[in-house]
C-alpha positions as CSV (number, residue, x, y, z in Angstrom):
1,X,-177.5,-27.1,136.8
2,X,-181.2,-27.1,137.8
3,X,-180.7,-24.2,140.2
4,X,-179.1,-21.9,137.6
5,X,-181.4,-19.4,136.0
6,X,-181.1,-18.6,132.3
7,X,-180.5,-14.8,132.1
8,X,-180.0,-14.3,128.4
9,X,-181.9,-11.6,126.6
10,X,-183.7,-14.2,124.4
11,X,-184.9,-16.1,127.4
12,X,-186.5,-12.9,128.8
13,X,-188.1,-12.1,125.5
14,X,-189.5,-15.6,124.9
15,X,-192.7,-14.7,126.8
16,X,-193.4,-11.5,124.9
17,X,-196.0,-11.8,122.2
18,X,-196.1,-9.6,119.1
19,X,-199.3,-8.4,117.4
20,X,-199.8,-11.7,115.5
21,X,-199.2,-13.9,118.5
22,X,-195.6,-14.6,117.5
23,X,-193.0,-14.3,120.1
24,X,-191.0,-11.1,119.9
25,X,-187.7,-13.1,119.6
26,X,-188.8,-14.9,116.4
27,X,-190.3,-11.7,114.9
28,X,-187.5,-9.3,115.7
29,X,-184.7,-11.8,115.6
30,X,-185.6,-13.1,112.2
31,X,-186.0,-9.6,110.7
32,X,-182.7,-8.5,112.2
33,X,-180.9,-11.6,111.1
34,X,-182.2,-11.2,107.6
35,X,-181.1,-7.6,107.5
36,X,-177.6,-8.5,108.7
37,X,-177.3,-11.3,106.2
38,X,-178.4,-9.2,103.3
39,X,-175.9,-6.4,104.3
40,X,-173.0,-8.9,104.6
41,X,-173.9,-10.4,101.2
42,X,-174.0,-6.9,99.6
43,X,-170.6,-6.0,101.0
44,X,-169.2,-9.4,99.9
45,X,-170.6,-8.9,96.4
46,X,-169.0,-5.4,96.2
47,X,-165.7,-6.9,97.3
48,X,-165.9,-9.7,94.7
49,X,-166.7,-7.1,92.0
50,X,-163.8,-5.0,93.0
51,X,-161.4,-8.0,93.0
52,X,-162.7,-9.1,89.5
53,X,-162.2,-5.6,88.2
54,X,-158.7,-5.3,89.6
55,X,-157.8,-8.7,88.1
56,X,-159.2,-7.7,84.8
57,X,-157.1,-4.5,84.8
58,X,-154.0,-6.4,85.7
59,X,-154.6,-9.0,83.0
60,X,-155.3,-6.3,80.4
61,X,-159.0,-7.3,79.9
62,X,-160.2,-4.0,81.3
63,X,-158.4,-0.8,80.4
64,X,-160.6,1.7,82.2
65,X,-158.8,2.4,85.4
66,X,-161.5,4.9,86.5
67,X,-164.2,2.2,86.7
68,X,-161.8,-0.1,88.6
69,X,-161.0,2.6,91.2
70,X,-164.7,3.4,91.6
71,X,-165.5,-0.2,92.3
72,X,-162.6,-0.5,94.7
73,X,-163.7,2.6,96.6
74,X,-167.4,1.4,96.7
75,X,-166.2,-1.8,98.2
76,X,-164.0,-0.1,100.8
77,X,-166.7,2.4,101.8
78,X,-169.3,-0.4,102.2
79,X,-166.9,-2.4,104.3
80,X,-166.1,0.6,106.5
81,X,-169.8,1.2,107.0
82,X,-170.4,-2.4,108.0
83,X,-167.6,-2.3,110.5
84,X,-169.0,1.0,112.0
85,X,-172.4,-0.6,112.2
86,X,-170.9,-3.6,114.0
87,X,-169.1,-1.3,116.4
88,X,-172.4,0.6,117.2
89,X,-174.2,-2.7,117.8
90,X,-171.4,-3.9,120.2
91,X,-171.5,-0.6,122.0
92,X,-175.3,-0.8,122.4
93,X,-175.0,-4.4,123.7
94,X,-172.3,-3.4,126.2
95,X,-174.5,-0.5,127.4
96,X,-177.4,-2.8,127.9
97,X,-175.2,-5.2,129.8
98,X,-174.1,-2.4,132.1
99,X,-177.7,-1.5,133.0
100,X,-178.8,-2.5,136.5
101,X,-182.1,-4.3,136.8
């Protein structure tokens, strides 16, 4: 395995230095990972709220069907947005992998 060269994107970015002397992978990777994590947590929170509202409606604790429907639609729209963002990231990655160097 000594003769095999690491060709991952992170290996190529390891040598790049940002303005503060930090490597570009740590700076950009950390920010991107935090952004993705926060987005997933937000979508998950909306899904949980919608599930609680639907359970409350079914049990009779909540009688306002409009609020329940709004929460369910917000959860659905945020999930669709996250899926579309994932699709765009995958498409961009595939496009980069098709590039000839």
